[in-house]
Backbone as a printed PyTorch tensor [residue, N CA C, xyz], in Angstrom:
tensor([[[-62.5690,  21.6310,  36.0370],
         [-63.3700,  22.1530,  35.4990],
         [-62.3790,  22.2940,  34.4640]],

        [[-61.3860,  23.1030,  35.1400],
         [-59.9390,  23.8310,  34.6290],
         [-59.1750,  22.4700,  33.9170]],

        [[-58.7370,  21.3940,  35.3370],
         [-57.7960,  20.3340,  35.5800],
         [-58.2200,  19.5530,  33.5100]],

        [[-59.8500,  19.9410,  33.3880],
         [-60.6760,  18.5270,  32.2620],
         [-60.0870,  19.4850,  30.8000]],

        [[-60.1460,  21.2160,  31.0880],
         [-59.0040,  21.6130,  29.4910],
         [-57.5690,  21.2420,  29.4100]],

        [[-57.4320,  21.3540,  30.9460],
         [-55.9570,  20.7070,  30.2540],
         [-55.6290,  19.5570,  29.8830]],

        [[-56.9110,  18.6790,  30.4580],
         [-55.8220,  17.2570,  30.3030],
         [-56.5460,  17.3430,  28.5240]],

        [[-57.2640,  17.5580,  27.7050],
         [-58.1470,  17.8750,  26.9580],
         [-57.5230,  18.0410,  25.9770]],

        [[-56.2560,  19.6890,  26.5180],
         [-55.7930,  20.6320,  25.1810],
         [-54.0290,  19.5570,  25.4150]],

        [[-54.2200,  18.6360,  26.2870],
         [-52.6330,  17.7770,  26.2590],
         [-52.6710,  16.8370,  25.8960]],

        [[-53.9550,  16.2960,  25.5310],
         [-54.1990,  15.2610,  24.4940],
         [-54.7360,  15.6430,  22.8850]],

        [[-54.6850,  15.9370,  22.8820],
         [-55.0900,  17.1830,  21.3340],
         [-53.3810,  16.8110,  21.5360]],

        [[-52.2580,  17.7660,  22.1770],
         [-51.2140,  17.9980,  21.6180],
         [-50.2790,  16.8530,  21.6980]],

        [[-50.5890,  15.7260,  22.2650],
         [-50.3320,  14.4840,  22.5760],
         [-50.2450,  13.8050,  21.3600]],

        [[-51.7650,  13.9580,  20.5140],
         [-52.3380,  13.2000,  19.2470],
         [-51.3940,  13.8950,  18.2440]],

        [[-51.3500,  15.2850,  17.8730],
         [-50.6780,  15.8700,  17.2770],
         [-49.1310,  15.4120,  17.1260]],

        [[-48.3140,  15.2020,  18.0950],
         [-47.3780,  15.2850,  18.0440],
         [-47.0290,  13.3580,  17.6460]],

        [[-47.7770,  12.5880,  18.0830],
         [-47.4700,  11.2060,  17.7310],
         [-47.6810,  11.0510,  15.7380]],

        [[-48.5630,  11.9140,  15.9060],
         [-48.9510,  12.0040,  14.0420],
         [-47.7540,  12.6180,  13.2870]],

        [[-47.1060,  13.4540,  14.0620],
         [-45.5680,  13.8490,  13.4170],
         [-44.5640,  13.1030,  13.7700]],

        [[-44.4160,  12.1230,  14.9710],
         [-43.5520,  12.0320,  14.6800],
         [-43.1060,  10.2870,  13.9720]],

        [[-43.2170,   9.6830,  13.1400],
         [-43.4020,   8.9760,  12.3120],
         [-42.3180,  10.0590,  11.0170]],

        [[-43.3960,  10.5730,  10.5790],
         [-42.6810,  11.9650,   9.5790],
         [-40.9400,  12.4440,  10.3410]],

        [[-41.8230,  12.8790,  11.0810],
         [-39.7140,  13.7240,  12.0180],
         [-38.7260,  12.3030,  11.5880]],

        [[-39.4070,  10.8710,  12.0380],
         [-38.2240,   9.8410,  12.1800],
         [-38.0070,   9.3370,  11.0860]],

        [[-38.5190,  10.2640,   9.2900],
         [-38.4600,   9.7180,   8.9100],
         [-36.8880,  10.3810,   8.5480]],

        [[-37.7200,  11.6520,   8.4290],
         [-36.5170,  12.8280,   8.1030],
         [-34.9900,  12.9480,   8.7510]],

        [[-35.0700,  12.0210,  10.0170],
         [-34.0640,  11.8600,  10.9000],
         [-32.9750,  10.9400,  10.4260]],

        [[-34.3930,   9.5410,   9.8180],
         [-33.2270,   8.8810,   8.9190],
         [-32.5070,   9.1880,   7.8410]],

        [[-33.1900,   9.9380,   7.1420],
         [-32.7250,  10.1770,   5.6100],
         [-31.8490,  11.4940,   6.1350]],

        [[-31.7750,  12.5270,   6.9260],
         [-30.4530,  12.9580,   7.2270],
         [-29.4100,  12.5410,   7.7250]],

        [[-29.3690,  11.7250,   8.3730],
         [-28.2370,  10.7610,   8.9590],
         [-27.2750,   9.6180,   7.2640]],

        [[-28.4840,   9.3310,   6.7750],
         [-28.0340,   8.7050,   5.3360],
         [-27.4530,   9.8840,   5.2070]],

        [[-27.8950,  10.6640,   4.9280],
         [-27.1540,  12.2740,   3.6180],
         [-25.7900,  12.1490,   4.4930]],

        [[-25.7180,  12.1010,   5.6970],
         [-24.5690,  12.3080,   6.5390],
         [-23.9200,  11.1180,   6.6790]],

        [[-23.6670,   9.5620,   6.6190],
         [-23.0390,   8.6660,   6.3230],
         [-22.1500,   9.0970,   5.1050]],

        [[-23.3620,   9.0570,   4.1200],
         [-23.0570,   9.2890,   2.6660],
         [-21.3070,  10.3670,   2.3700]],

        [[-22.0110,  11.4800,   3.2380],
         [-21.0880,  12.6480,   2.7870],
         [-19.6000,  12.2970,   3.8430]],

        [[-20.0080,  11.5710,   4.7920],
         [-18.4700,  10.9420,   5.5400],
         [-17.7840,   9.9200,   4.8370]],

        [[-18.4200,   9.2660,   4.4540],
         [-17.9570,   8.2920,   3.2110],
         [-17.2630,   8.7800,   2.4100]],

        [[-16.6550,   9.4490,   1.0510],
         [-16.8570,  10.2140,   0.6140],
         [-15.9210,  10.5420,   0.9680]],

        [[-15.3660,  11.6800,   1.9740],
         [-14.6200,  12.4400,   2.7850],
         [-13.2640,  11.3970,   2.8300]],

        [[-14.0370,  10.4810,   3.3150],
         [-13.4030,   9.0170,   3.9040],
         [-12.0300,   8.6740,   2.9280]],

        [[-13.3630,   8.3710,   1.4630],
         [-12.1620,   7.8600,   0.1580],
         [-11.7450,   9.2700,  -0.1230]],

        [[-12.1530,  10.5810,  -0.3830],
         [-10.9400,  11.2380,  -0.8710],
         [ -9.7330,  11.2860,  -0.0270]],

        [[ -9.8290,  11.2950,   1.0160],
         [ -8.3530,  11.4970,   1.7480],
         [ -7.4920,  10.1440,   1.8790]],

        [[ -8.4470,   8.7710,   1.5610],
         [ -7.9380,   7.7310,   1.1280],
         [ -7.2420,   7.5360,  -0.4700]],

        [[ -7.6180,   8.8140,  -1.3800],
         [ -6.9080,   8.8720,  -2.6330],
         [ -5.5660,   9.7140,  -1.8860]],

        [[ -5.8320,  10.6740,  -1.2150],
         [ -4.9320,  12.0710,  -1.4650],
         [ -3.6360,  11.1620,  -0.4790]],

        [[ -3.4580,  10.1660,   0.3080],
         [ -3.0080,   9.2240,   1.0930],
         [ -2.2280,   8.7300,   0.1240]],

        [[ -3.1210,   8.1330,  -0.4490],
         [ -2.4740,   7.4080,  -1.4460],
         [ -1.3700,   7.9690,  -2.9060]],

        [[ -1.9490,   9.0620,  -3.0320],
         [ -1.2620,   9.8950,  -3.8230],
         [  0.2580,  10.1870,  -3.0100]],

        [[ -0.3590,  10.9460,  -2.4650],
         [  1.1130,  11.1940,  -0.9540],
         [  2.2510,  10.0900,  -1.3110]],

        [[  1.5110,   8.5170,  -1.1480],
         [  2.7120,   7.7780,  -1.0070],
         [  3.3880,   7.5770,  -2.4900]],

        [[  2.4150,   7.4900,  -3.4880],
         [  2.7940,   7.1460,  -4.8700],
         [  4.2580,   8.1850,  -5.0760]],

        [[  3.7250,   9.7680,  -4.5040],
         [  4.9270,  10.3830,  -4.6940],
         [  5.7670,  10.2030,  -4.3090]],

        [[  5.6420,   9.4210,  -2.6130],
         [  6.6930,   9.7780,  -2.2590],
         [  7.9550,   8.7550,  -2.5720]],

        [[  6.7470,   7.2490,  -3.2150],
         [  7.8610,   6.3500,  -3.9190],
         [  8.3850,   6.8390,  -5.1290]],

        [[  7.7720,   7.9100,  -5.8150],
         [  8.6330,   8.1440,  -7.1000],
         [  9.8680,   9.1100,  -6.9800]],

        [[  9.7540,  10.0080,  -5.6990],
         [ 10.8950,  10.5970,  -5.3160],
         [ 11.9560,   9.2760,  -4.3040]],

        [[ 11.5710,   8.4800,  -4.2060],
         [ 12.6590,   8.0260,  -3.3570],
         [ 13.3460,   7.2420,  -5.1960]],

        [[ 12.6450,   6.5200,  -5.9010],
         [ 13.2100,   5.7060,  -6.5940],
         [ 14.1480,   6.9330,  -7.8640]],

        [[ 13.5650,   7.4400,  -8.1110],
         [ 14.2940,   8.7420,  -8.4670],
         [ 15.8360,   9.0770,  -8.5520]],

        [[ 15.8960,   9.3670,  -6.6610],
         [ 16.6390,  10.1060,  -6.0950],
         [ 17.5600,   9.5790,  -6.4770]],

        [[ 18.7240,  10.3140,  -6.5030],
         [ 20.2010,  10.2110,  -6.8910],
         [ 21.2830,   8.8510,  -5.8870]],

        [[ 20.4970,   9.1890,  -4.7080],
         [ 20.8040,   7.8600,  -3.8490],
         [ 20.7570,   6.8140,  -4.1710]],

        [[ 19.3860,   6.5570,  -4.8670],
         [ 18.6450,   4.9800,  -5.2920],
         [ 19.4120,   4.5820,  -6.6340]],

        [[ 20.1860,   5.1230,  -7.2990],
         [ 20.5320,   5.0110,  -8.2830],
         [ 22.0740,   4.8810,  -7.5820]],

        [[ 22.7420,   5.2310,  -6.8810],
         [ 23.9900,   4.5160,  -6.1860],
         [ 23.9830,   3.6180,  -5.8650]],

        [[ 23.1200,   3.0990,  -5.1110],
         [ 22.3330,   1.9930,  -3.8470],
         [ 22.5600,   1.2490,  -5.6240]],

        [[ 21.6450,   1.2960,  -6.5750],
         [ 21.2740,   0.1910,  -7.2960],
         [ 22.5980,   0.0530,  -7.8120]],

        [[ 23.4660,   0.4710,  -8.0540],
         [ 24.8040,   0.3070,  -8.6410],
         [ 26.1540,  -0.3490,  -7.9250]],

        [[ 25.6220,  -0.1710,  -6.5660],
         [ 26.7240,  -0.6750,  -5.5490],
         [ 26.3260,  -2.5990,  -5.7770]],

        [[ 24.6030,  -2.5630,  -5.5690],
         [ 24.4420,  -3.8810,  -5.4840],
         [ 25.0650,  -4.5530,  -7.0130]],

        [[ 24.7610,  -3.9180,  -7.7190],
         [ 25.1930,  -4.6180,  -9.4260],
         [ 26.3390,  -4.3520,  -8.7750]],

        [[ 27.2120,  -3.9020,  -8.6420],
         [ 28.4100,  -4.4980,  -8.9230],
         [ 28.8230,  -5.4890,  -7.0930]],

        [[ 27.9240,  -5.2930,  -6.3250],
         [ 28.8750,  -6.7050,  -5.1790],
         [ 28.0750,  -8.3510,  -5.6980]],

        [[ 27.3260,  -7.9460,  -6.2100],
         [ 26.5380,  -9.5570,  -6.5560],
         [ 27.4330,  -9.7370,  -7.7250]],

        [[ 28.2980,  -9.3770,  -8.9300],
         [ 28.6280,  -9.2420,  -9.9870],
         [ 30.2810,  -9.7810,  -9.4970]],

        [[ 30.4610,  -9.1280,  -8.5140],
         [ 31.8570,  -8.8050,  -7.5440],
         [ 32.0920, -10.3140,  -6.7190]],

        [[ 30.8240, -10.2470,  -5.6030],
         [ 31.4870, -11.4910,  -4.9540],
         [ 30.5940, -12.7880,  -5.5030]],

        [[ 29.6880, -13.3640,  -6.8310],
         [ 29.2050, -14.2300,  -7.2410],
         [ 30.5360, -14.8140,  -7.7790]],

        [[ 31.2080, -13.9440,  -8.0460],
         [ 32.2010, -15.0750,  -9.7200],
         [ 32.9630, -15.4010,  -8.4600]],

        [[ 33.3160, -15.5580,  -7.0800],
         [ 34.2720, -16.2490,  -5.5720],
         [ 33.2940, -16.6830,  -4.9150]],

        [[ 32.0850, -17.0340,  -5.5560],
         [ 31.5340, -17.7400,  -4.5220],
         [ 31.3670, -17.4640,  -3.3380]],

        [[ 30.9200, -15.7920,  -3.4740],
         [ 30.6950, -14.7390,  -2.1760],
         [ 31.7610, -15.0200,  -1.0560]],

        [[ 32.5720, -15.2000,  -1.1760],
         [ 33.9900, -14.9460,  -0.0100],
         [ 34.6590, -13.8620,   0.2390]],

        [[ 34.4420, -13.5100,   1.6860],
         [ 34.7150, -12.3220,   1.7080],
         [ 33.5140, -11.8860,   2.0120]],

        [[ 32.7390, -11.9010,   1.6890],
         [ 31.0470, -10.7280,   1.3000],
         [ 30.2410, -10.7200,   2.6190]],

        [[ 29.9280, -11.6450,   3.2940],
         [ 28.9510, -12.4890,   4.2920],
         [ 29.5380, -10.9980,   5.4220]],

        [[ 28.4430, -10.8900,   5.6550],
         [ 28.2450, -10.0470,   6.9490],
         [ 29.2760,  -8.6400,   7.3300]],

        [[ 29.7310,  -7.8370,   5.3680],
         [ 30.4960,  -6.7210,   5.3370],
         [ 29.7470,  -6.0810,   5.1430]],

        [[ 29.7840,  -4.8670,   5.1140],
         [ 29.7610,  -3.2780,   4.4120],
         [ 28.7820,  -3.5570,   3.2610]],

        [[ 29.2880,  -4.3660,   2.4690],
         [ 28.8920,  -4.5310,   0.8260],
         [ 27.8410,  -5.7770,   1.0500]],

        [[ 27.7420,  -6.4610,   1.9080],
         [ 26.2390,  -7.3670,   2.6560],
         [ 25.3140,  -6.8500,   2.7700]],

        [[ 25.7800,  -5.8500,   3.7980],
         [ 24.6640,  -4.9640,   4.2050],
         [ 24.1630,  -4.2050,   3.3850]],

        [[ 24.8610,  -3.1540,   2.9000],
         [ 24.5630,  -2.5390,   1.6580],
         [ 23.3200,  -3.2820,   0.7240]],

        [[ 24.0330,  -4.4530,   0.0420],
         [ 23.4230,  -5.1600,  -1.2680],
         [ 21.6430,  -5.5480,  -0.5030]],

        [[ 21.3380,  -6.0550,   0.7350],
         [ 20.4290,  -6.6370,   1.7220],
         [ 19.1710,  -5.1710,   1.5990]],

        [[ 20.0090,  -3.9930,   1.7370],
         [ 19.5310,  -2.7480,   2.4560],
         [ 18.8100,  -2.6060,   0.5180]],

        [[ 19.2400,  -2.3610,   0.0700],
         [ 19.0030,  -2.1600,  -1.5040],
         [ 17.6320,  -2.6430,  -1.9470]],

        [[ 17.4910,  -4.2580,  -1.3890],
         [ 16.2580,  -4.8620,  -1.7650],
         [ 15.0500,  -4.8350,  -0.8910]],

        [[ 15.3890,  -3.9040,  -0.1460],
         [ 14.5050,  -3.4920,   0.8890],
         [ 13.5500,  -2.5540,   0.3270]],

        [[ 13.9280,  -1.9000,  -0.2260],
         [ 13.0480,  -0.8820,  -1.2460],
         [ 11.8540,  -1.5270,  -1.4540]],

        [[ 12.5760,  -2.2650,  -2.7700],
         [ 11.7380,  -3.1290,  -3.5180],
         [ 10.4800,  -3.9460,  -2.3450]],

        [[ 10.8120,  -4.6070,  -1.8660],
         [ 10.5790,  -5.4260,  -0.6330],
         [  9.3910,  -4.4000,  -0.0110]],

        [[  9.7740,  -3.1160,   0.1590],
         [  8.4130,  -1.8120,   0.7450],
         [  7.6160,  -1.8450,   0.0920]],

        [[  8.3520,  -1.8480,  -1.7540],
         [  7.1450,  -1.3600,  -2.6540],
         [  6.0940,  -2.3190,  -2.7060]],

        [[  6.5820,  -3.4040,  -3.2010],
         [  5.8910,  -4.9520,  -2.6910],
         [  4.2240,  -4.6950,  -2.2510]],

        [[  5.2480,  -4.9730,  -0.7210],
         [  4.1270,  -4.7320,   0.3440],
         [  3.5810,  -3.7210,   0.2860]],

        [[  3.4780,  -2.7150,  -0.0600],
         [  2.4980,  -1.3860,  -0.6560],
         [  1.4520,  -1.6080,  -1.2130]],

        [[  1.9880,  -2.4370,  -2.6800],
         [  1.0480,  -2.7350,  -3.4350],
         [ -0.2780,  -3.5120,  -2.8970]],

        [[  0.5280,  -4.7800,  -2.5560],
         [ -0.2350,  -5.8420,  -1.4250],
         [ -1.6350,  -5.5210,  -0.4270]],

        [[ -1.4400,  -4.4710,   0.0950],
         [ -2.0060,  -3.2970,   1.0170],
         [ -2.5590,  -2.4040,  -0.0050]],

        [[ -2.7180,  -2.5390,  -1.1410],
         [ -3.4640,  -1.4190,  -1.8700],
         [ -3.1430,  -0.2680,  -1.3310]],

        [[ -1.7920,  -0.1580,  -0.9560],
         [ -2.1180,   1.9580,  -0.7840],
         [ -1.6980,   2.0910,  -1.7830]],

        [[ -0.3840,   1.4800,  -2.9910],
         [  0.0720,   1.6570,  -4.4060],
         [ -0.5130,   0.6480,  -5.2810]],

        [[ -1.3460,   1.2740,  -6.4460],
         [ -1.7290,   0.1380,  -7.4940],
         [ -0.8410,  -0.1520,  -8.4280]],

        [[ -0.7160,  -1.7660,  -8.6510],
         [  0.3100,  -2.6300,  -8.8640],
         [  0.7620,  -2.0470, -10.4080]],

        [[ -0.3770,  -1.8290, -11.2510],
         [ -0.2330,  -0.9530, -12.7460],
         [  0.4900,  -0.0870, -12.9800]],

        [[  0.1940,   1.0790, -11.9980],
         [  0.2900,   2.1020, -12.0790],
         [  1.9950,   2.5200, -11.8030]],

        [[  2.5100,   1.5160, -10.2900],
         [  4.1370,   1.2080,  -9.9750],
         [  5.0430,   0.2230, -11.7010]],

        [[  3.7870,  -0.8810, -11.8580],
         [  4.7020,  -1.4770, -13.1890],
         [  4.6660,  -0.4740, -14.5960]],

        [[  3.6810,   0.7780, -14.3690],
         [  4.1930,   1.6250, -15.4500],
         [  5.0290,   2.4920, -15.3240]],

        [[  5.6750,   2.9030, -13.7550],
         [  6.2300,   3.9720, -13.4790],
         [  7.6760,   3.3880, -13.8820]],

        [[  7.8040,   1.7180, -12.9220],
         [  9.2410,   1.0200, -12.4640],
         [  9.1390,   0.7880, -13.9670]],

        [[  9.0900,   0.1860, -15.0650],
         [  9.0640,  -0.1290, -16.2190],
         [  9.4200,  -1.2780, -15.6070]],

        [[ 10.7880,  -1.9290, -16.2720],
         [ 11.1660,  -3.2640, -16.5000],
         [ 12.1670,  -3.0950, -15.0960]],

        [[ 12.6210,  -2.4300, -15.1280],
         [ 13.6590,  -1.6110, -13.8490],
         [ 13.8740,  -3.0080, -12.7380]],

        [[ 12.0620,  -3.2480, -12.6600],
         [ 12.2340,  -3.9220, -10.9480],
         [ 12.5240,  -5.3370, -11.2060]],

        [[ 12.4340,  -5.9250, -13.0580],
         [ 12.9500,  -7.2090, -13.0830],
         [ 14.0550,  -7.5050, -13.4270]],

        [[ 14.9320,  -6.1590, -13.9550],
         [ 16.2960,  -6.3760, -14.2500],
         [ 16.9770,  -6.2130, -12.6470]],

        [[ 16.6370,  -5.7810, -11.7290],
         [ 17.2460,  -5.4600, -10.3590],
         [ 17.2960,  -6.6340,  -9.7190]],

        [[ 15.9020,  -7.4950,  -9.6070],
         [ 15.4030,  -9.0160,  -9.4000],
         [ 16.4320,  -9.6330,  -9.9140]],

        [[ 16.6490,  -9.9750, -11.0040],
         [ 17.6510, -10.5180, -12.1680],
         [ 18.7320, -10.6390, -12.1010]],

        [[ 19.5030,  -9.4460, -11.2030],
         [ 20.6440,  -9.2300, -10.5500],
         [ 20.6550,  -9.3260,  -9.5430]],

        [[ 19.7710,  -9.4860,  -8.3900],
         [ 19.6660,  -9.7450,  -7.3980],
         [ 19.8180, -10.9670,  -6.5750]],

        [[ 18.4370, -11.9450,  -7.8080],
         [ 18.6200, -13.2890,  -6.8930],
         [ 19.4200, -13.8760,  -6.5170]],

        [[ 20.9940, -14.2410,  -7.2160],
         [ 21.8570, -14.8370,  -6.9210],
         [ 22.0010, -14.7610,  -5.5140]],

        [[ 22.1850, -13.4150,  -5.1690],
         [ 22.5980, -13.3820,  -3.2620],
         [ 21.2720, -13.9260,  -2.4040]],

        [[ 19.5790, -13.9000,  -3.5960],
         [ 18.8660, -13.9960,  -2.1190],
         [ 19.1570, -15.5430,  -2.3760]],

        [[ 19.3790, -16.2360,  -3.0540],
         [ 19.9040, -17.5130,  -3.0160],
         [ 20.8830, -17.8510,  -2.4390]],

        [[ 22.1950, -17.2220,  -2.2350],
         [ 23.1330, -17.7520,  -1.7410],
         [ 22.7520, -17.3370,   0.0810]],

        [[ 21.8220, -16.2220,   0.1820],
         [ 21.6480, -15.6310,   1.5170],
         [ 21.0850, -16.8710,   2.4060]],

        [[ 19.8960, -17.1400,   1.6370],
         [ 18.6350, -17.8700,   1.8540],
         [ 19.8460, -19.7800,   2.7570]],

        [[ 20.8220, -20.1400,   1.1310],
         [ 21.4960, -21.9000,   1.5480],
         [ 22.4440, -21.1710,   3.0240]],

        [[ 23.1770, -19.7290,   3.2380],
         [ 23.6220, -19.6050,   4.0890],
         [ 23.0900, -19.7010,   5.4350]],

        [[ 21.5830, -18.9990,   5.4100],
         [ 20.6920, -19.3990,   6.8860],
         [ 20.0840, -20.0080,   6.7040]],

        [[ 20.1060, -21.5430,   5.9070],
         [ 18.9220, -22.3280,   6.0110],
         [ 18.0050, -22.2590,   5.8100]],

        [[ 17.2490, -21.1270,   4.6470],
         [ 16.1250, -21.0280,   5.0450],
         [ 15.4690, -21.3220,   4.0020]],

        [[ 14.4430, -21.7170,   4.1630],
         [ 13.5370, -22.2760,   2.9310],
         [ 12.2000, -21.3980,   2.4730]],

        [[ 11.8280, -19.7310,   3.2270],
         [ 11.5280, -18.4200,   2.5660],
         [ 12.1140, -17.6080,   2.1360]],

        [[ 12.2770, -17.2960,   1.0870],
         [ 13.0090, -16.0050,   0.4900],
         [ 12.5240, -14.9180,   1.4150]],

        [[ 13.6580, -14.0050,   2.1270],
         [ 13.5150, -13.2200,   2.6300],
         [ 12.9370, -11.9060,   1.8840]],

        [[ 13.0430, -11.5090,   0.5680],
         [ 13.0240, -10.6980,  -0.2950],
         [ 11.5960, -11.6960,  -1.4720]],

        [[ 10.3650, -12.0880,  -1.0320],
         [ 10.0430, -13.1720,  -1.8080],
         [  8.8360, -11.5650,  -2.1440]],

        [[  8.5860, -10.8980,  -1.9670],
         [  7.7340,  -9.4400,  -1.9600],
         [  8.2320,  -8.6610,  -3.2110]],

        [[  9.6180,  -8.4290,  -3.1780],
         [ 10.6530,  -7.9870,  -4.3540],
         [ 10.4550,  -9.1520,  -4.9620]],

        [[ 10.4940, -10.1170,  -4.8150],
         [ 10.4510, -11.0660,  -6.5650],
         [  9.0640, -11.6710,  -6.8230]],

        [[  8.2170, -11.5350,  -5.8690],
         [  6.6820, -11.1790,  -6.4320],
         [  6.9770,  -9.7720,  -7.1860]],

        [[  7.1310,  -9.0440,  -7.1200],
         [  6.6470,  -7.8640,  -7.6680],
         [  7.3240,  -7.6190,  -8.7370]],

        [[  8.9170,  -8.5410,  -8.9160],
         [  8.9800,  -8.5050, -10.1190],
         [  8.5140,  -9.3730, -11.2760]],

        [[  7.7930, -10.5530, -10.5190],
         [  8.1150, -11.5360, -11.7170],
         [  5.9430, -10.8340, -12.1390]],

        [[  5.2800,  -9.9740, -11.1850],
         [  4.0200,  -9.6410, -11.8240],
         [  4.1890,  -8.3220, -12.9830]],

        [[  5.4450,  -7.7520, -12.2310],
         [  5.7240,  -6.8720, -13.5220],
         [  6.3130,  -7.6050, -15.2750]],

        [[  7.2270,  -8.7850, -14.2460],
         [  7.4630,  -9.1270, -16.1290],
         [  6.0100,  -9.9600, -16.9070]],

        [[  5.3800,  -9.9390, -15.9500],
         [  3.7070, -10.6910, -16.5520],
         [  2.9840,  -9.2380, -17.3600]],

        [[  3.3740,  -8.4670, -16.8530],
         [  2.5300,  -7.3710, -17.3710],
         [  3.0690,  -7.0510, -18.6890]],

        [[  4.6480,  -7.3260, -18.5280],
         [  5.2150,  -6.5120, -20.1830],
         [  5.4150,  -7.3820, -20.9820]],

        [[  4.8010,  -8.8240, -20.6470],
         [  5.0560, -10.0010, -21.2470],
         [  3.5860,  -9.9240, -22.1280]],

        [[  2.3810,  -9.5280, -21.6740],
         [  1.4110,  -9.4090, -21.7270],
         [  1.0570,  -8.2110, -22.9980]],

        [[  2.1290,  -6.9690, -22.6290],
         [  1.4930,  -6.0100, -23.0880],
         [  2.2070,  -5.9640, -24.6920]],

        [[  3.1280,  -7.4810, -24.7450],
         [  3.5380,  -7.5190, -26.2980],
         [  2.7010,  -7.9770, -27.3990]]])
């Protein structure tokens, strides 16, 4: 008789559990969805923070006095050596400084293409500086490509950034 009561009670308990299990499952799913949404919001906030940090780092780099000096040296080098058909330029410190300067814009363009920095924000921050710098740099890029028999511009992202900025300001007028 004691066994019958135990089985009867067990049956009642199991029946009760089976009736609330779907409700518990629904609540569990609801809480999992809320947790996933919260996690997605946190990740989005971290991405925005990282993008802001990168943007501030870019601004610091572009506004730092060393960038102005490097920019000036690039302008001087291109003017000086393009007038003498690049004689005495290749593989010199002037050559390497000129190439190195372009890598700043190459990196900025890549950050835009990778959606780490917003193109419109960069265009407004740099204004036409990137366009002027590409226009000055383009003769060297052409010389470098001819010298090394290249079909692809090693600074194509710099050029792309300049052309996108040119379009941005042409449309603004």
